[in-house]
N, C-alpha and C positions, 0 to 999 in steps of 0.2 A: 504216295504221298504230294506226290503233285497235288492231288489234287486238294487235302488237307492244308499244305501253304495253302497253295491258292484263296482257300475257306477263312484264312485267319490274316487276307491282305486287310489292308485301311477299308471300311464297306462301300462297296461298290464298285473300288475303285478296278480290279483287274477284271472287272463284270462290263465295264464303261466301251462301248461302241468304238467313241472316239478312240481309245486306247487300242483298241483292236485294228480298226481301220489302219493307223500310224504304222501299226509293225506289219501288218499283211502291206501296203502300201512298202515300206521300205524296205522289205525281202523281197518286192519286183521290183525295187530300182529307184524309185520313187521316192524322196526322202523329206520328212520334216526336220530334221538336220536330229533333233531332242526330240526324244519320245519320252512326252510328258499325260498325256490324255485328255492336252487342252488345244482346243479345236481353236487354230486361230489362221492367221494369211500365209504360215507357210503350210500348212497341214493344206489348207485348201487349195494352195496352189501346185502342191504336192498329187493332189486328188485331179482337179483338173490334166496334168500332163499326163496320167495313171490312165486318167478316158480319152485323150489325145492315144494316145500307143492302142490303144482298143479299136479306136476309130478308123485306124487306118488298116482293120481288116472287118469294118464294116462295122462295128458295137455302138450304137447312139453314146450319146453325152447326158445323162439324163440325171443325176443324183448333184442335188443341193446338199446337203444335210448327211454330218458323217452316218446319219442315221438310217439316213437312205444308200448312202455307200456303202452299209456293212447290207443291209439287207439283198439292195442287188448285186454285189461283186461276190460279197465273204460270208454269207449265209451258212454255206455248207460246208467250210472249212472251219477247222478250230483253231483259236488260236494260239498258237508256238511258241510253247514257253517252255523252259525248262529248268531241270532242280540243279545247281552247282554246287559243290561243297568247297568250302576255303581250305587252302592245303598249307603245309609246312612251308612249299618252295614260294606260293604266293607273299606270305608274310612274310620269307627270306628277300625277296622282290623288293620290295618297298625302303623307298631312298627317302631323306632330306635334302631339299632342293638349298643351299644357301643363298642370302642373296648374293655375294660380293659375285661380280662377274669370275677375278681370277681363279676364285674357290671352284665355283661353276665351273669351268675345266677342268680341275683334279679330281672330278665323277666318274668315277665308268665307265656310267649312265646315267641321263635321266629316266629315271623309271616314274611307276606312279608313285606317291607321295600317302595313298591312303586306300585301305581294303574300298571304302564306298567307293572313289573314284576309279579304283578298278575296274567293279564290278558292276558300275555305271555305265562303262566307256561300253566292257564286255557285250552288255545289254544293248546299248544304243540311247539308255535311258537320262533321262538328269537326273543327279544327284536324291532328288525331292521326291521326284516318282520310286527310285530303287528304295526310299524309306516307307515310304507308302506301302509299296510293292511288298514289302519282309519287317510290318511293323513290330517293334519292340528288340529290336537288336540293339547291342550296347556299340554303336559304332568305333567308338573308341578299344574298347577291350575285346576284338575279334580273337576267337579262338580255331587253330584248325580243326576240322572238320564242321563249322559250323554250316549249313546248305542253306542255299539260296534258291527264292526266287527270279529268273532273270526273262527275258524276251528270248528267243532260240537264230542263232545269225549265227554264218562262218565267224571264224574268228579271224581277227587283222593279219597272224601269220600265215593264213589262207589264203586271204584274199592277195600279197604281198605275194606265197604260192606261185596265186595263178598268173602274175604279170611274165614270170621266168618263160619265156618262150623256149627256149633250149630245152626247158625239163617233159618230156612226152608225160609226165604223170601228173601234172598241174591240173587243179582244177579248170573247167572252163568256162569260162567269162564271152559272151556276147564282143564284139572286137566293133571302138568305133572308129567310122570314117572322121566323124567333124564331132565337133566340142566348141558351141554356143555360147560363150560369154556376156548377161545383159548388166550393163553399169548400174543402172535405172533401179533393176526391178531385182538385182543383190542376189542373180541364179545363174547355172549352172544347166545347159538341156546336151546332152551326148543325143549322137545319131549312126547310124550303122550307114551302111554306102547305100542301100537301097532310100535311105532320107525315110525309116524307121525311126520314132523317137524310142531309146535304151534307157535314159534313166536320165533320172532331176535331183539337180543336189541345191538347195539355198548356198550362197560364201556370202564371206565378206570383205570386202573392195576398202582403198585408201581411205581415210579421213581426209588430204589433202589431196584435192582434185588433180593437183597441178601432178602428183605422181603417179596417177591412173592413167597406165601405157592409153597409147592412142589407139583410135577403132581402125578395125582392118584385122586384116587376115595376117595369121603368124603362124607360127607349127611348134609340134613341143621337139626337145633336141637332144631333151637329158632324160632321162627316167630312173631314181633313184631311192630305194628304199631306205629303210633305216638312215636319212642323211646327217649330217653332225650340222654346226649352225655355227658360221662365224658373228659376233657379238665383236663388235664395232661400237663404241658410245657416243648417243647424241653430240655429248659436249666435248672437245678437251679444250683447256687451260691454254690463250697464246702464248706460244714458245716450249708446249713441251709433248710430245710426243704423242699419237695417238697409240693408246692401249687395245690391242686386237684382242680377245681370246678366243680360241676355237671350243662348242661345248658340242660334248658327245651325242650321240645318237639315242630314242629314247622318243615313249610317248609322253614325257614333260618337255622335249624339245621345242623352242620356235617354232620348228619350221612342221612340228610333226611323225608322222612315222611314213610318209612322201614329199617325195618333190618333186613337179613335173616339167620340169626347164624350157622356157620358152626361148626362140629367137630373137629376142630382147634382152639384153644384157642385165640382167641381177633379176630378171622379173620371172617367175613362178606360179603353176598352182598348186597347194602345199596342205596338210594339217594343221591341229594348234588341239594344244592340250587345253582349249577352255571352250568345249564345243557349246556353251550355250551362250557366247556371244557370237554365234554366226548366225548373220542379215543384217549385223549394225556396221559401220564404219571404223576404221580402227586399226586398219594394218600399213604397213609401210609401203606400200604399191599393186604388193600379190596377193595372188588370189586364196583366201581359207577354206579350207571346208573341215567339215570333223571327220576326225583320225580316219576312222571305218570310212566314210565317205571316199577321204582321200584314196587310202589300198583300193575299194573298190574300185576309181577314176584310175589310179595306177594298172590293177591289171587290164582296164580295158584298151590302153593306150598303147604306142609305141613309139617310139624315134618319126618324126616324120607327118603323126596324126593331125589334121588340119583345126588352127583354132579361129576363131573371129569373134571380133571383139563388139562388142555394138553396145549403144547409146542406154 
């Protein structure tokens, strides 16, 4: 079934070496953020960091193109796709998120709004790439039983479970000793106690440079899965009381699926419901990651993990 579904994908898309390299890099912990088969700066940086991690083991960094990277590192590995089925539970979990801040606070959960959003995120894909991988789907009228092809990744729930330090049955993830955030490059690099590069994630930072945390050493103080969000309006008329609202957890919560608070009040590293915005400025001062990368970083860190913010 998988072969037949892949054969039906948009011509050449599932066979693209750029797509294959993006998937393999992401599975190794070196993310281009949103997988789309388009080779650009985020993919190039992920590849460079992957090669740097291999260089620690004596491997040379020689690949210059996605084709060279595929042939050198991944040609002997099948591209890990899987077939998933849309269930009644998936459809029942969809929500309509209202514009009104007070109405949002009444929601039981800020989950996915569409099936396309749900399965694109499960495959770390752009929604355009999901459509190319599954042509002919009527995304406005999805029924239970529909079979889709997506890259094979652990679920967000599995990644978050890996961060439960007291759970002896949790999936194991490498432990971070240092998280480096480059403000100018909009990227996060994660290292272990022996200074081995473990992971790379593109991130977004504040549009207002005055809100970017100062350069220097910080640490993670809180690790929260499925955080809620306290909404405060940007403007309140003079003489009026500020109307704050607590929005519930969920994939579409403004802080995504995980919050790593820093020892700088109000600042942290967190997910976002808009993964395709990663790499662009626009946050209020925190560092935003695609939800799947926020969950992965959450699984690697704990309270006390060192964070260094660099120019």
